[in-house]
N, C-alpha and C positions, 0 to 999 in steps of 0.2 A: 415565403416569409423567411427572413434570416433569423436563426436561433443561435445564440452564443452559449458555449459551455466554458466555464472558468473553474479552475481547480488550483488550490494551494495545498501543501502537504499537512499543515497543522492549523488549528484554529487561531493561533497567534499571528500567522502570516497575513500579509495585506494583499487583497485582491484588486486594489485600485488600478494598478498599471494595466492589468488585463481588462478590467471593466471599461477604462477609458478607451482602449483599443477597440473594444466591441462597439462603443458609441460612435467612434470615428468611422467604423466600417458599416454603420447603418443597421446594426443588429437590433431587432425589435423586441426580443425576449431573451433574458439571460438566466441560466441555471448555474448555481455556484455550489461547489462542494469544498469543504475544508477538511480534507482527510487524504490519507495516502492513496496513491493510484495503483497500488500493488495488485488489485483485482478490480472487477467491474461492479462489485457490490457497494455502490455509492448511491445514496438516496436520490440526489438531484440528477445524476446521470440516468438512473432508471426512469425517473419522471419525464426527463427530456426524451428518452428513447420511446416512451409511450405516447408522448404528445406530438412528435413530428409527423407530418403528413406529406403525401405526394406533392412534389414541387418545392418543398422547403429545402433550405441549405443550413447545415450545422457548421458553425464557424468556431475555430479554436485558435488560441495564440500560437501554440506549437503542439505537435503530436504528443509530446511528453505530458502535456496537461490532460490529454484525452485518455491515454493508456500508457503503461510502463513496459509492456512487452509486446512483441510482434503478434503473437496469437490473439491476445485481447484486442489489439488495434484492428487487425484484419477482420476479426469476427464482428466487432462493433460496426465497422464500415460496411461489411457485407449485410448486416441487418438493416442499415440505412439504405443501401442499394436496393434491397428487396422491397422497401417501402417507397422506392423512387425518390429518395432524399439525397441531396448532394452533401459533400464534405469538403471543407476548405480549412487548410492550416496556413495561417498567415506567415509565420516565420520561415517555413520551408517552401512557401509559394506552391502549395499543392492544392489542386482542385480536381476532384474525382469526376467532374463532368467531362473531362477529356481523357483519351487513352494514355497520353503522356502523364497526366496527373495520377492516374491509377497505377502506372508503372512506378512513378517516383514515390508514391505512398509506400509501396512494398519495399523499395530500396531503403527509404528513410526509416521505416519500421525496423528492418533488419539491422541497420547501422545503430539506431537508438538502443536496441536490445544488446548489441555487441558492446556499446559504450557502457551500459549499465552492468553487464557481466564483468567487464574490465575493472570498473570501479569496485565491485564487490570482491574481485580477486585481489586487487591491490590492498584493499582493506584487510582481508584475511592474512595476506603476506606481511603487512605492517604489524599486525597484532602478533603474529608468530615471531617476527624479528624482535619486537619489543619484549615479548615473554622470554626469549632466549637471552636477552640482555638484562633481564630482571626488572624491566621498567613497567611491565604490565602484568597484573596478577588477576585481572578479571574482576567481576563483581565480588564484593565482600560478602561472605555468608551472613545471612540475617541472624540477628541475635534471637535466641530462643530460650529465655529464662524459663526454667521449669521443664525443659525437654526431657531430662532423665526421669523425673517423677511421672510425667505424662506417658513416656515410652513404657515405663514399668506398668502403669495402669492398663495400657493397651495390650502389653504382653500377657497380663493376667486376665484379659478378657473383660475388664471393667469398662473399657471404652472401645468404640469402633474406631477405625482409622479416620473416618470422616469426622467424628466427634473430637478425636485427639488433635487433628490438624486444625479444626476450627478453634479449639481451645488455645492453640499456640499461634493462631493468626497466620497460617500458611496453607499452601495447597497440599493435597494428599500426597502428590508425587514428591514434594519437598520434604514432607514428614517422613515418608519411607526412606528417602535418601539420607536425611539427618539421623534417623534411627540406625541405619546401616553403618554410618560413620562412628556411632557410639561404640564403646567397648562392650562386648557381649556380657550380659548379666551372668553371674555365677550362681 
C-alpha cells in the first residue's frame, strides 16, 4: 500500500499541491499535518508511523516535509525500515528500496540540515546587523499597567509570583524580568 505524508508549516498554508501529487503517484491513504516539522511530535505523523505495515511504502513530496533535521529523518526512516516499510521522496528521487536510495537519503538529509542551519545563521546575522544600524529593536515589551502595584503586593507577600503574573496577564518568567527592571523599592 502506498501511504502519503503531507505537511505544511502553519494551518493557513495550502496542502493542495502536495495532495494532488499524492493522487498522481497512486497513493491510497494520506496523512496531513499542519504544523512545524521542528520535531517528530506531530499527530498525523505518529498515526501514520503506527499504521504502516510490512510491504507498505511511505511517499512524501520532499524530505523537508517529512523531517527538518538529519537525526529525525534518519530515525524515522530507520523505524520504517525495521517495519519493512519503504520510503520514497519524490522531489529528491529517493527510494530506500535500493542501496543507492539509502545512500542518497543520508546525503540529502545532511544537505537539508546544512541549508537549514545556514538560513538560521543568516537570519541571526541579519538581525545583528539591523540592530547595529538601529533598525531592529526586537519585540516591544508588553504593556503592564499596574506592574508597580502588583510588584509591591508580591514583595510584601500578599501575592505569590504565579498570582501576580496571572493578574498582569504574563508568564512568571516575564513577571520576574519586569520586576527586576523596576527601580528597587525604598
